[in-house]
Backbone as a chain_set.jsonl record, in Angstrom:
{"seq": "XXXXXXXXXXXXXXXXXXXXXXXXXXXXXXXXXXXXXXXXXXXXXXXXXXXXXXXXXXXXXXXXXXXXXXXXXXXXXXXXXXXXX", "coords": {"N": [[7.239, -2.717, -0.105], [4.827, -3.52, -1.292], [4.471, -5.738, -3.899], [4.984, -6.101, -7.493], [2.888, -7.635, -8.602], [0.847, -7.236, -6.759], [0.459, -4.438, -6.936], [-0.323, -4.155, -9.628], [-2.698, -5.684, -9.645], [-4.268, -4.153, -7.916], [-4.441, -1.763, -9.408], [-5.905, -2.678, -11.616], [-8.312, -3.514, -10.416], [-9.327, -1.455, -8.852], [-11.675, -0.071, -9.337], [-13.799, -1.441, -8.18], [-13.978, -0.58, -5.608], [-13.691, 2.175, -5.607], [-15.252, 5.007, -7.098], [-13.989, 6.574, -9.001], [-10.752, 6.337, -10.526], [-8.035, 6.04, -8.235], [-5.408, 5.836, -8.585], [-3.014, 5.78, -11.212], [-0.669, 4.738, -12.076], [1.853, 2.249, -11.264], [3.538, 3.371, -9.297], [1.961, 5.419, -8.185], [-0.079, 3.82, -7.196], [1.289, 2.344, -5.246], [1.999, 4.378, -3.448], [-0.555, 5.238, -2.666], [-1.573, 2.872, -1.46], [0.218, 2.58, 0.647], [-0.356, 4.916, 2.084], [-2.973, 4.413, 2.982], [-2.529, 2.251, 4.501], [-2.771, -0.444, 3.538], [-3.287, -3.995, 3.691], [-1.721, -7.128, 3.211], [-2.829, -10.382, 2.874], [-2.259, -13.872, 3.267], [-4.151, -15.806, 2.622], [-7.703, -16.661, 2.573], [-8.428, -17.322, 5.178], [-6.692, -15.789, 6.718], [-7.625, -13.289, 5.933], [-10.171, -13.324, 7.076], [-9.407, -13.484, 9.79], [-8.116, -11.007, 10.033], [-10.258, -9.169, 9.655], [-11.836, -9.917, 11.846], [-10.116, -9.179, 13.974], [-10.107, -6.446, 13.577], [-12.61, -5.825, 14.338], [-14.76, -5.946, 12.617], [-17.991, -6.842, 11.482], [-18.425, -9.848, 10.286], [-19.88, -12.042, 10.505], [-21.422, -14.967, 9.488], [-20.693, -14.661, 6.854], [-19.678, -16.264, 3.914], [-16.65, -17.835, 2.671], [-16.444, -17.234, -0.006], [-18.07, -14.942, -0.255], [-16.628, -13.253, 1.422], [-14.202, -13.046, 0.031], [-15.086, -11.591, -2.115], [-15.755, -9.145, -1.148], [-15.911, -5.567, -1.258], [-13.612, -4.251, -0.37], [-11.657, -6.13, -0.518], [-9.149, -7.454, -2.449], [-8.412, -9.81, -4.789], [-5.385, -11.425, -5.436], [-3.245, -12.558, -8.11], [-1.655, -14.746, -7.285], [-2.984, -16.041, -5.267], [-2.997, -14.722, -2.867], [-4.419, -12.031, -0.851], [-5.357, -8.628, -0.952], [-6.15, -6.129, 1.286], [-7.912, -3.214, 1.324], [-8.764, -0.503, 3.047], [-10.904, 2.138, 2.815]], "CA": [[6.316, -3.542, 0.635], [3.853, -4.089, -2.226], [5.17, -6.195, -5.097], [4.401, -5.747, -8.788], [1.618, -8.346, -8.741], [-0.114, -6.547, -5.889], [0.191, -3.111, -7.505], [-1.089, -4.319, -10.87], [-4.045, -6.147, -9.298], [-4.993, -3.002, -7.392], [-4.736, -0.851, -10.518], [-6.952, -3.278, -12.444], [-9.553, -3.758, -9.683], [-9.689, -0.354, -7.961], [-13.033, 0.373, -9.627], [-14.809, -2.089, -7.345], [-14.033, 0.128, -4.337], [-13.731, 3.617, -5.827], [-15.989, 5.419, -8.299], [-13.005, 7.076, -9.957], [-9.424, 5.808, -10.201], [-7.225, 6.761, -7.262], [-4.02, 5.68, -9.026], [-2.9, 5.462, -12.627], [0.61, 4.071, -12.31], [2.264, 1.448, -10.107], [4.093, 4.249, -8.267], [0.824, 6.048, -7.513], [-0.769, 2.764, -6.453], [2.077, 2.035, -4.053], [1.856, 5.503, -2.524], [-1.916, 5.186, -2.124], [-1.693, 1.723, -0.565], [0.988, 2.901, 1.857], [-1.09, 5.952, 2.824], [-4.148, 3.852, 3.656], [-2.038, 1.088, 5.25], [-3.357, -1.673, 3.006], [-2.725, -5.208, 4.28], [-1.697, -8.314, 2.355], [-3.095, -11.632, 3.597], [-1.846, -15.03, 2.484], [-5.297, -16.619, 2.221], [-8.967, -16.153, 3.11], [-8.432, -17.482, 6.635], [-6.034, -14.595, 7.244], [-8.541, -12.162, 5.695], [-11.194, -13.451, 8.111], [-8.766, -13.122, 11.053], [-7.886, -9.563, 10.014], [-11.53, -8.492, 9.888], [-12.215, -10.182, 13.241], [-9.259, -8.348, 14.824], [-10.499, -5.049, 13.375], [-13.949, -5.655, 14.883], [-15.77, -5.881, 11.564], [-18.982, -7.909, 11.59], [-18.436, -10.707, 9.103], [-20.62, -13.235, 10.924], [-22.289, -15.551, 8.471], [-20.161, -14.505, 5.495], [-18.922, -17.403, 3.391], [-15.343, -17.458, 2.136], [-16.675, -16.619, -1.316], [-18.551, -13.578, -0.01], [-15.518, -12.505, 1.996], [-13.26, -12.787, -1.051], [-15.684, -10.663, -3.07], [-16.036, -7.868, -0.491], [-15.343, -4.488, -2.078], [-12.279, -3.848, 0.078], [-10.754, -7.27, -0.657], [-8.681, -7.598, -3.822], [-7.742, -11.086, -5.016], [-4.14, -11.342, -6.196], [-3.107, -13.736, -8.978], [-0.963, -15.867, -6.652], [-3.786, -16.598, -4.186], [-3.038, -13.816, -1.715], [-5.468, -11.022, -0.874], [-5.013, -7.279, -0.524], [-7.287, -5.465, 1.927], [-7.777, -1.767, 1.236], [-9.861, 0.186, 3.729], [-10.913, 3.533, 2.37]], "C": [[5.312, -4.231, -0.293], [4.587, -4.471, -3.509], [4.386, -5.838, -6.358], [3.028, -6.387, -8.996], [0.514, -7.649, -7.953], [-0.513, -5.195, -6.485], [-0.655, -3.215, -8.763], [-2.52, -4.774, -10.599], [-4.869, -4.983, -8.755], [-5.377, -2.046, -8.516], [-5.886, -1.381, -11.368], [-8.305, -3.332, -11.738], [-10.042, -2.579, -8.847], [-11.11, 0.159, -8.177], [-14.103, -0.299, -8.785], [-14.965, -1.393, -5.998], [-14.215, 1.636, -4.508], [-14.455, 3.946, -7.126], [-15.055, 5.902, -9.405], [-11.638, 6.534, -9.565], [-8.693, 6.696, -9.187], [-5.74, 6.691, -7.615], [-4.015, 5.288, -10.497], [-1.626, 4.732, -12.991], [0.944, 3.207, -11.095], [2.819, 2.307, -8.961], [2.985, 4.933, -7.481], [0.063, 5.027, -6.677], [-0.024, 2.445, -5.164], [1.938, 3.146, -3.009], [0.469, 5.481, -1.869], [-2.063, 4.058, -1.11], [-0.931, 1.949, 0.737], [0.232, 3.901, 2.719], [-2.282, 5.381, 3.584], [-3.813, 2.56, 4.407], [-2.725, -0.211, 4.836], [-2.579, -2.887, 3.523], [-2.771, -6.337, 3.265], [-1.873, -9.538, 3.239], [-2.774, -12.8, 2.678], [-2.988, -15.882, 1.97], [-6.558, -16.047, 2.869], [-9.08, -16.325, 4.623], [-7.8, -16.262, 7.283], [-6.894, -13.342, 7.042], [-9.599, -12.158, 6.791], [-10.624, -13.031, 9.478], [-8.538, -11.617, 11.142], [-9.176, -8.812, 10.325], [-12.023, -8.71, 11.319], [-11.425, -9.281, 14.184], [-9.64, -6.874, 14.734], [-11.913, -4.77, 13.87], [-15.042, -5.521, 13.838], [-16.706, -7.075, 11.683], [-19.046, -8.688, 10.284], [-19.137, -12.027, 9.42], [-21.526, -13.703, 9.795], [-21.783, -15.389, 7.05], [-19.389, -15.76, 5.092], [-17.564, -16.907, 2.918], [-15.498, -16.757, 0.793], [-17.127, -15.166, -1.157], [-17.435, -12.695, 0.541], [-14.508, -12.12, 0.922], [-13.766, -11.786, -2.067], [-16.051, -9.32, -2.441], [-15.305, -6.748, -1.227], [-13.956, -4.065, -1.636], [-11.244, -4.96, -0.013], [-10.431, -7.471, -2.135], [-7.918, -8.915, -3.94], [-6.502, -10.858, -5.87], [-3.947, -12.632, -6.981], [-2.474, -14.959, -8.311], [-1.714, -16.456, -5.459], [-3.818, -15.756, -2.929], [-4.183, -12.825, -1.889], [-4.942, -9.706, -0.324], [-6.263, -6.668, 0.077], [-7.001, -3.968, 1.939], [-8.995, -1.139, 1.909], [-9.806, 1.647, 3.36], [-11.531, 4.456, 3.401]], "O": [[4.987, -5.401, -0.093], [5.243, -3.634, -4.131], [3.264, -5.336, -6.287], [2.113, -5.745, -9.512], [-0.61, -7.498, -8.433], [-1.696, -4.858, -6.529], [-1.6, -2.447, -8.944], [-3.453, -4.303, -11.249], [-6.043, -4.843, -9.097], [-6.512, -1.573, -8.571], [-6.747, -0.612, -11.795], [-9.342, -3.21, -12.39], [-11.077, -2.69, -8.19], [-11.686, 0.768, -7.275], [-15.215, 0.22, -8.681], [-15.971, -1.587, -5.316], [-14.818, 2.295, -3.661], [-14.294, 3.253, -8.131], [-15.298, 5.669, -10.589], [-11.39, 6.294, -8.384], [-8.726, 7.924, -9.27], [-4.918, 7.392, -7.026], [-4.893, 4.563, -10.967], [-1.51, 4.173, -14.081], [0.383, 3.408, -10.018], [2.594, 2.0, -7.79], [3.053, 5.02, -6.255], [-0.389, 5.335, -5.574], [-0.64, 2.295, -4.108], [1.777, 2.869, -1.821], [0.344, 5.682, -0.661], [-2.613, 4.259, -0.028], [-1.391, 1.549, 1.806], [0.18, 3.757, 3.941], [-2.572, 5.81, 4.7], [-4.707, 1.864, 4.888], [-3.198, -0.974, 5.678], [-1.373, -2.813, 3.761], [-3.755, -6.484, 2.54], [-1.16, -9.713, 4.228], [-2.986, -12.731, 1.468], [-2.826, -16.608, 0.988], [-6.493, -15.073, 3.619], [-9.766, -15.542, 5.28], [-8.308, -15.754, 8.283], [-6.89, -12.441, 7.881], [-9.893, -11.112, 7.369], [-11.278, -12.309, 10.23], [-8.741, -11.017, 12.197], [-9.183, -7.916, 11.169], [-12.566, -7.793, 11.935], [-11.999, -8.683, 15.094], [-9.51, -6.137, 15.712], [-12.374, -3.629, 13.834], [-16.133, -5.035, 14.138], [-16.263, -8.191, 11.953], [-19.645, -8.241, 9.306], [-18.999, -13.005, 8.686], [-22.292, -12.925, 9.227], [-22.385, -15.928, 6.122], [-18.548, -16.251, 5.845], [-17.349, -15.703, 2.779], [-14.778, -15.806, 0.491], [-16.626, -14.273, -1.841], [-17.316, -11.528, 0.168], [-14.015, -10.992, 0.907], [-12.977, -11.193, -2.803], [-16.598, -8.449, -3.118], [-14.212, -6.954, -1.756], [-13.185, -3.562, -2.453], [-10.089, -4.769, 0.366], [-11.327, -7.637, -2.963], [-6.902, -9.114, -3.274], [-6.559, -10.184, -6.899], [-4.429, -13.687, -6.569], [-2.73, -16.088, -8.728], [-1.163, -17.271, -4.72], [-4.588, -16.045, -2.013], [-4.832, -12.781, -2.935], [-4.18, -9.678, 0.643], [-7.324, -6.683, -0.547], [-5.996, -3.512, 2.484], [-10.113, -1.232, 1.404], [-8.793, 2.317, 3.564], [-11.614, 5.664, 3.179]]}, "num_chains": 1, "name": "protein.A"}
């Protein structure tokens, strides 16, 4: 479900959400992401829609602020990974 780009981005950026690493290898990252049901969104509009559907209050947040939220991980190809801990 999670491609190499997604796994590597999570491994590199996990420190913005967690104090200590939760995964050290792509295999561990994939298992962790599956366990917490992480979601991949194609763009920031989809990220906004996801948060709205989940009932999160993102009123007034700009796209930039939304993209920098601690649970949102930017992927190199323009997609976004949402990891709720």
